[in-house]
C-alpha positions as CSV (number, residue, x, y, z in Angstrom):
1,M,49.3,136.7,132.3
2,D,49.7,134.5,129.2
3,A,52.5,132.0,128.7
4,H,54.6,134.3,126.4
5,E,54.4,137.1,129.0
6,R,55.5,134.7,131.8
7,I,58.4,133.6,129.6
8,R,59.4,137.2,129.0
9,K,59.2,137.9,132.8
10,Q,61.2,134.8,133.7
11,L,63.9,135.7,131.1
12,A,64.1,139.3,132.4
13,E,64.5,138.1,136.0
14,N,67.1,135.4,135.4
15,P,70.4,136.0,133.6
16,V,70.9,132.3,133.1
17,L,67.7,130.2,132.7
18,L,67.3,126.6,131.7
19,Y,63.9,125.3,130.6
20,M,64.2,121.6,131.3
21,K,62.3,118.4,132.0
22,G,62.5,117.9,135.7
23,T,64.8,119.7,138.1
24,P,68.6,120.0,138.3
25,D,68.5,117.5,141.2
26,F,66.2,115.2,139.4
27,P,66.3,115.6,135.6
28,Q,63.7,113.6,133.9
29,C,65.5,113.1,130.6
30,G,69.0,112.5,129.6
31,F,69.3,115.7,127.5
32,S,68.3,117.8,130.5
33,A,70.7,115.9,132.7
34,R,73.6,116.6,130.3
35,A,72.7,120.3,130.0
36,V,72.6,120.6,133.8
37,A,76.0,118.8,134.1
38,A,77.5,121.4,131.7
39,L,76.0,124.3,133.6
40,N,77.1,122.8,137.0
41,G,80.6,122.3,135.5
42,C,80.8,126.1,135.0
43,G,80.1,126.8,138.6
44,V,77.9,129.7,137.8
45,P,74.4,129.9,139.4
46,F,71.4,129.4,137.1
47,A,67.7,129.3,137.4
48,F,65.5,126.6,135.9
49,V,61.9,126.0,135.0
50,N,60.5,122.5,135.0
51,V,58.4,122.4,131.9
52,Y,56.5,119.4,133.3
53,E,55.1,121.5,136.1
54,N,54.3,124.4,133.7
55,E,52.2,123.0,130.9
56,D,51.5,126.4,129.3
57,I,55.2,127.1,129.0
58,Y,55.8,123.5,127.8
59,H,53.5,124.3,124.9
60,A,54.4,127.9,124.3
61,L,58.2,127.9,124.6
62,P,59.0,125.9,121.4
63,E,57.2,128.6,119.4
64,Y,58.7,131.5,121.4
65,A,62.2,130.3,120.9
66,N,61.7,128.7,117.5
67,W,63.2,125.5,118.9
68,P,61.1,122.3,119.2
69,T,62.8,120.4,122.0
70,F,63.9,120.7,125.6
71,P,66.1,121.6,127.3
72,Q,66.4,125.2,126.2
73,L,69.1,127.5,127.6
74,F,68.7,131.3,127.7
75,V,71.5,133.7,128.7
76,K,70.7,137.3,129.3
77,G,67.3,136.8,127.7
78,E,68.7,135.4,124.5
79,F,68.2,131.8,123.3
80,V,71.5,129.9,123.2
81,G,70.3,126.4,122.2
82,G,69.4,123.0,123.3
83,C,71.5,120.2,124.8
84,D,74.0,119.7,121.9
85,I,74.8,123.4,121.5
86,T,75.1,123.8,125.3
87,L,77.6,120.8,125.4
88,D,79.6,122.1,122.5
89,L,79.9,125.5,124.1
90,Y,81.0,123.9,127.4
91,E,83.6,121.7,125.7
92,Q,85.0,124.7,123.8
93,G,85.1,126.8,127.0
94,D,82.7,129.4,125.7
95,L,79.9,128.5,128.0
96,Q,81.9,129.4,131.1
97,R,82.7,132.9,129.7
98,M,79.1,133.5,128.6
99,L,77.7,132.5,132.0
100,E,80.2,134.5,133.9
101,E,79.5,137.6,131.8
102,A,75.8,137.1,132.2
103,V,75.9,137.1,136.0
104,T,78.4,139.9,136.4
105,R,77.2,142.4,133.9
106,P,73.7,143.9,133.9
107,K,71.5,143.2,131.0
């Protein structure tokens, strides 16, 4: 399975998925740490992929999402944005709603 197929499979299996540097317990960049903090602040479960442990995804995802940096947040298979967009949505209260809908409503 190539990287794009793996990404599609991961997105199909996880309603909220964060591609990040490191893990939620040990983020390896400040942007990933801030995105995790926003997601944790919503209290909704999310999955993650450590792009440092998945080199093929690390290289393929920027092209797949048409977004050059990490982290990258996907909700119900759709690209939401990186750290700044995630934080803006959190501060406006929209992220909470998006995540709750994603985990309670089927795709």
